[in-house]
N, C-alpha and C positions, 0 to 999 in steps of 0.2 A: 299318532304318526305325528301330529303336529308338534306334540311334545318333544319327540327325538328330534325332529329336525332343528328345533330350537336349542335342544341339548348340543347337538353337532355346531351349530353356528357359534354357539357359546365355547366351546372346544376351539374351534378353529380361530376366534377371536383370541382367546389366550395364548395360543400358540403364535399367533403374530406379533401380539405384546410382548412375550418372551423373547421373540427373534427381534425385535425392536431396541429392546432394552440391551442385548449383547452386541450391537453394532460397533460401539466406541471400542469395545474390548477387541472385537474381530480385526481392529485395524484397518477397516473398509475406508476407501478413498470418497472423499465428498462428491456427489452427482453434481451435474451441472442444472442449476434451479434458479429460481427468481431471487431478485434480492429481499431480503428479510422486511415485511412492511413495516415496519417500526423504524427503519432506516429512511425511507421514503417521506414519511410524514403524513400530513393531512393537506399538503398544498400550499400552505401559506409560506413556507421557508423555499419552495421551488427545489427542492432536494431531487425530485425526479428527473430533472433535465440532465442531472450526472450520470443516470444509469440509463439512460435512453439514447439508441445509435443517432447519430446526425446525418448519416449518408445510407449506411448499408447494416443490414441484417445479417448475422449468421446463426444458423440454428433454428429452433422451432419458435423460440419466444416472441420475437417481433417479426417471424415471416409474414408476408403479406400485407405490412402496413403500406397505406397508401401513399404515404410521404416519403417511403424509401424505394420506389420504384426505379429510379436512376440508379440506385446501388444494384439492384437486380441486372441491369444491363451492364453495368461494370462488370460484376462477377461472372456473369457468362463469358466476357471476353476475356477475363484472365484464366478463367478455367481452360477456354480453349486454347490460351498460350501456354498454360502448363501442358496439356496434352502434346502440343506440338513439341515440347523440350523434354519429353520422356519416349522411351520406346515401348512402352504400354499403351495399347489402345483404349478410349474412352469405353468401349464394350468391356474390355477386359475389367477395367477398374469398377464399372458398375456393376459386373458379376461378382466381384471380391466382395464390395458393401453389401449387395443384395444376399450374398451366403453368411454373412456377419451381422445381417441388420437387427437381429433380436439382440444379440449380445451388445450392440452398440446403442440400442434403445435402454438398456439397462444403466448406461452411464448418465442417463439424463433422469431428472424426477418422473415419476410416474405419470404426472398430471400435464406434462408439457406437450406432448401429442394428441392426446386424448381430449384434451381442453381448448386445441386449436380447431376453430370450426373450418379453417381451410384445408386442413388435413382430412377431416371427418367427410368433406365435400369431394374426395379424390376422383370419384369418377366423373365430376362435372369439368376436371381439367384433364380428362383422357386418361388417367390411370387406373389399371385393372384392379389394383387393391391399394389400401394406406400404406402396405409395408414398400410397395413400388415406389410411390409417391415419396417416401421418407427416404429411401436409397437414392433416388435421384436429386432430392433436396441436398443430402450429405454429400453427394459426388461434385455438385456445382460448388457449394460452399466450401468443402475441403479442399478442393483442388485451388480454388480463388484464395483461400488463405494461403497455400503454400507458395504461391505465384508472389502474393504481397510480402510474405517472409523473406523470400530470396531476393526480390527486387526493388522493395521501398525505397531504397536511397537512390536508385536509378529511374525515378519516377518518370522522364522524360522519354527515353529511350525504351524501356522496358515495360512500362505500366500504360503508356497511352492516356495520360490524365494530366490534369493541371495541379500543379503543386499544392494550393490552397483545398482542393478537394481530396488530395492524397494524405493531407495531413488531418483531415476529419477521419479517413479510412485508419490509419494508425491510431487515432483514440478510439474509435469504434471496435477495432478488435481487442482491445484491453479491457472492455466492458465485462461485468461478470453474467450478464445477460446474453451476452454473444459469444461465449465460448463454445468450441469444439473440443472432443476429447480425444487426448493425445493418439489413443491407438485407432483412432480413424486417420489420423494423420500418418502414422507409420502404414497402414494399410496403402496409403495413396503414395507415399513415397518412393522414389526411385529404388529397386532393389531392396536388399535387406540390410542397408547400413544406416541403423538407428543413429550411432555417433553422428553421423553427418547431419541428420536431421536435428539432432540436439544443439549441433553448432550452428546451424541455420537461424534455429529460434534464438540462442542466446545473441548472435550477431546483430540480429533484427532488435532485440533490447536494448543493446547496446546505444542504438540510436535515441532511445529514451532517457531524457537528461537527468533522471531520478536515478536509474542504474548506474548511467557513465559516472555521476557525481559521487557514488558509494563504492568506489574501489572495484570495479568489475575485473575479474581475472579471467585471461585467456583460458586457462588450463584448470578450471574447476570442475570438479565432478558432481554431478546431482542426481538424486534418486529421480526414477521417471515421474514427471509431473502429471498431474490430472488432465492438465491444459495449459496455454500460454500464460493465463494470469497466475497460475500458481507457481510458474518457474520464474516470473516477475516478482514474486513475493520471496521467492528463495534468494535472488539476486540482490533484491532490495535488503534483505536482513543479512546478505553477504555470507551465506553459510546453506549447507544443504541439508534438508530435514533428516534427522536420524531416524533409521527405520524401527528403534524402540521408541515408542511414543511415551515412555516413561522419562525419557531424557530430553524432551524438546527443550525445557526451558535451559538447560545446561548447554545445550547447543547454540541457542539464540541470543539469549539474554542473560548477564551475570547472575547467578544464583545470589540468594540473600545470604549474607555471611553472618551466620548466627552469633558468631564471638564478640559483634558488635552490641546485640543485645544483652549478651551476659557480662560484657563490660560495664554498662550502664543500666540499672535498674531503673523500669519505669520510663524509658526512652518513648517520648510521644512524636510522631512523626508531623513534623512541620514543614509548610511551603514557603519558599524564598524565591521571588522573583529575581529577574537578571539586574534590575536598577538596585536592587538591596544588596545582592552580592558584590556588585562593583564598589557599592559605597562602603562595604565592609574589607575592601583592598582585596577581592577576588578577582583573580585576571583569567579573561576568558581566552582559550584556545581550540584551534582545530584538533580533531582526534588524529592519531598518527596513521590510522588504519581506513578511516571514513566509514567503518561500519556503524550501522545504526545503534547497534547495540554497545559499541565501544565509547561509553560515558565513563567519566573518572574524575575523581575530585582528589588532589594531593596537597596535603599542607606544608608549607614552608615556612622556616624561620622569619622571613622577610614578607614573604609574598605566597599567597596558596592560588591552585590553578584548577579551574573548571574546564575539562575539554570535551567538546561536544562535536558531533560529526557534521561536516558540511551541509547545508540545506539549499536547494534552488527553487525558487517561488516564481510560477509564472501562472497565465491563464489556465493551463491543463493541468495543475497540482491538485486542484479539487477534486477533479474527476477521477484522477489517476489514483488519489489517496482514498476516497470513499469507496472505490470499487474494490481496493486491498482491502480496507476495513470489511466490506459487506462479505467478501469473501470468507474473511476469518470468522466472521460472526455468523456464518451457516452453522446450523444446528449440528450437521454431522461433518465438521472440520474442526480439527485440533487448534488449540491456540498457541499461535507461534510468537506471541508477545509483541505484535506489532500496533496493536491497538493501545496497548499499556506503553508503549513507546511514545505515542502520540500525545497521550494523558499525560505522560512526564514532561513533555515539551511545552503543551498547553500551561502548566503549572509554572513555567519558568517565564513564560511571555504572556503578561497582563496589561502592559500599556505600551502606546507605540515607542516610549524610550527604551523599552526593552528591545524590541526589534532594530532600532537603531544601533544599540550597543552590540549587538550581533552582527549587525553589516560593518561595522568599525573594525571588529576583530575578523572580519571576513570570514565569519562561519555561516553566515546566511547572505545568499545572492537574490536580490529583489529585482526580479524583472514583472513584477505586477505594476508598480506605480510608488504610492505612498506608503509610509510605515503603517499607517491605520488600513491600509488594505491588507496589509501581511496579517496583522492582529485580525481582521474581520474573517480572514480564511482558516486563520486557525481555530477561530470561535465556531466557524462552520463545520470543519470536519471533526471538532472533539464533542460537538453538542449532544450526541446521541451514546458517548461512550462513558461506561463506569470505570473509574480510575481503581486501576491494582497496583500501587505503589510499592509492593512488598518486593518486587524484583530490582528497584532502585534504592533498597533501603540502604543499602552499604554506601551509596552516594548520599542521600539525604541524612545520614546519619554524620557522616565527617562534616557536612556543610554546617549541622545543628552544632557539633562540637567546636567548630570554629568560630561560632558564635558565642558559645556559652563560655569558652576559656579564650578570651579576648587578649592578644600580646600587643606590646607597644607598637608595633607597625599597624595592628588592626585597628588600635585606638587613634592612631595619626590619621589612617585611611578614613576613619568614620568623621573625624574632626575636618578633615578637607573636604569630603564631601557635603558636609553640613553646611559649612560655612565659607566654601571656597569653590562651590559647584559651578559659578559663572564669573565673567569678568568683572562684572558689577560689584561682585561681592568682594571680590580681591582688591578691587581700585578704593572701595570703602575700607577695606581692613588697611591699606597701605596709606592711606590719607589719615586715618586715626592712628596709626602709628608714627607718621611723621608730625601729626599735632603733637603727640604724647612727646617726641623726642625735643621738639622747638621750645615745650613748656619746660622741659627738664633743663635745657640749656639756657632758657631764659632765667630760671631758677638760680642756677649757679652763678651767672654773672650779674645778676643783678642785687 
């Protein structure tokens, strides 16, 4: 009997293993889960602060944290406001969630509810079962989130909260560990108009400077997102994820143009920072569409141009960026190319002078402080990334070609930046030139 039971367990394990290996092929959406531990680090770099809510928890991961009790009061207030704004009673909405609680639990990583000791102690909080407690939590959190999405910009009249606290809430709802599944929001939304819910979510994300700076369109169609952070990633990349995962790269990041490789055998990918590019006569321009993937390099007879999307850097950029990176790096989520984009930008920004050049070209808006602060930010958000520059090989090949086949204007630009990069060198040159002319005149007339 013992041998048979062991055999059954092994067979079950093998079956589960086979199903796990088929997840990516099945096109399943990523579950709501914790940030991958390697992104949080060992605590020395203080990355954890970028993934932890400041005021309010949503969902099971940070539920019950003592430092978030004020947020619990706000959530109940906002949920009550949502109830009053709809013709559906709180009892009816709770019933809808209770009927679907098992399906909703499947949208979270399996350890989130079973690993939270507060949910396991449901009876101590007056609930008859853990499912009842989960349903209650999803009801309050979901309705509170919907109120936030609708009225975050009318904080004084519609939210009854101070603006500095609401700013923390806006950051909290975009954390990976604070996400609520989109199907939950659809269950709670008024009526069956999912399009209205999607527009409400997109309108909320418009107040995020990152999305607004990257050319948000009013009438863009998006595939149904997993949650709010998923929709933000789609907005930031300025495209909707294609249904066929084989075409992710072509939809979001320019594909590698293989003819560039065939044109030059043995091409080795090199990295040039902004300062080097300017020294070689490359002009910096903002992209025409501001899509993050809209990066191009054009060679001209007298001047070449590198076009980059506009970037806005402020105190929220590190948190926003790291949470999108964390979502893309979840093991059950497809690669959209956002991490590759950040790595590419970091290869261009190596010194404060690179940041200054981007500011001067109006490609980078620095609301952080010094140029060194921006450089430190890029170092922080790119420290755990493994660069995959193949998506940008078409740009990097053209840059290297510009260097390898220098025209007269390029040589002039290099000479100018080498010998006339500051006023003192220009003054010294003019003084030397004047001395040479005076010597020549003296020689002629003496």
